[in-house]
N, C-alpha and C positions, 0 to 999 in steps of 0.2 A: 664418395657417393654424395650427390647433391640433391636435396629435396626440392620440391616445387617452389618456384618464385624466389629462390636463393640467388642473390646477385653473385655473379662469378665471371671470371675471365680465364682464358687459357693463354699462357705466355711461355715461350721457351726461355731457358736460361742461356742467354747468348754466350757468356763466358764458358759455360760448361761445354757447349757444342763446338766452340772455337778450339778448345783443348782436346776434344774427342771427335775429330773430323769424320772418322768412318761411321759413326753412329748417326742414324737417321731417326728423328723423332716420329713416333707413331701414336695415334690416339684412336680409341674405340669408344664410341658414345652409344649408350643404350638408353633410349627414352621410352617411357611407358606411362599410360594413364593408370593411376593408383587403382581405379575401379574397373579395369579391363575385364575382370572376371566377376563383376558385380560388387556392390558395396558390402553385402552381408558376408562375403567370404572371410573377411578379416575378423569376424567375431567367432569363427569356428576354431576350436581348440588347436587344431593342427597348424593354423595360420597365425596364431597370436604372436609368436616370436617375430615373424615377418612384419606384422602390423606395428609392433614396437619399434622395429628397425626403421620402418618408413617414417614413423613419428620422430625418431632421433635424427633422421636424415635432413629434417628441416633446418638443422644447424650445420649441416655438412659433416661428413665423416671421412676420415683417412684411415685406411687399414694398412697394416704392416706385417712383416714376418711371414710365417707359413700360410696364414689365412689369405694374405694378399697374393701369394704365389698360386695357391689353389684356386682362388677366385679368378685370377687372370687366365689360368688354364681352362676353366669352365667357360669363361666369356669368349675366349678364342674359339673353342669348340662350338659354342652357341652361334657364333657368326657364320659358321659353315652349315648350320642346320636350316631346315625349312619347316613350315607349318607348326604342328603341335610339339614337335621335338624342340623347336626353338623356345616355346613357352615353358616346356618342362625344364630346359637348361636355365632359363631365367629364374624359375622358382627354386631350382637347386642352388644357384649362386646366392640368392637372397637368403635361403635357409642357412647356408654355410656361414655367411658373414653375420647373420642375426645372432649367432651364438658366440661370436668372436670376442675375446678380451683384448685383442691386439688392435685397438681402435682409439683414435683421438678425435675430438670435436674440432671443427675448423672455425667456428664462430662462438661467441659467448651467448649465454641465455638471454642477456639483455638486448642483444641484436635483434632477436625475433620480436620482442615486445615493441620495439620502436621502428622496425622496418616497415615501410609502406611502398609497395611497388608503384602506386599511382603518384607518389610524390616525386615529380620530375626533378625538382631542385636537389634533393638529397641524392638521387641517382646520378646527377651531374657531378656532385661532390665526390661520390665514390669512384666514378669513372675517372675523374681528373686525378684523384689520389693514386689509383691503380696505374694509370698511364705515366705518372711522374714519380713513382715511389723511389726511384734511385737518386733523386735530387731533393734538396730542401724545398719545402713548399711554405713560404712565409704566409702568415695570416692575411696580409693585405692582398696577396696574389690569389689565394683560394676564395676569399670573400668577393673580390672583383669578378672572379669567374662566374659566380652566381648572382652578380649584381646586388650585393648587400654591403652595407658599411661593415667595418670590422666588429663593432659591438653587436650589430644585428646578427651577423654571421655567428658570433660566439653564442648568443642566446639561442639561435635556430639550431645550431649543431648540438648544443647541450640538450635541448628539448627532444631532438630526434634520436640521439645516440646515448643518452645519459653520461656523456664523457665531455671533458674539456678539450677543445682542439689544441693540440700541441705539436708543432712541426718537429719531426725527428730528423736529425741530420742524416743524410744519405751515406 
């Protein structure tokens, strides 16, 4: 589950699908406006767990185990529904995963504090890193990609991510 404005990409694991030819990747994307039922609904007692879930989703959440299986089943059913039934299924899946302990965050808390969707340069850095994650990305290559000197890139990256850029061998 990815919260609003969380940078992300969807990529197939090429090696996995080469080794498992009969499997065809499938994806189901559910997008909704947080306040599609009004903003005051999240303050009602019954909806507090879902409100908490939506807040946590800002860092991205990965569910596993039985809750992931149950959520997948509800989502597949939801895709076949129309009208209010579709909304009810959405609320059911949100409630189901809101109480789950089988969940991991996808990004660190510091990521949110320094993420800025309007910062085109850091978005270019993230995109470059995602598209080239299987190979070494030397400092000089990534700095040149955003038209900065190596020292300027290091300062910029540290300021935006509170981390030191360190290429990890692929």
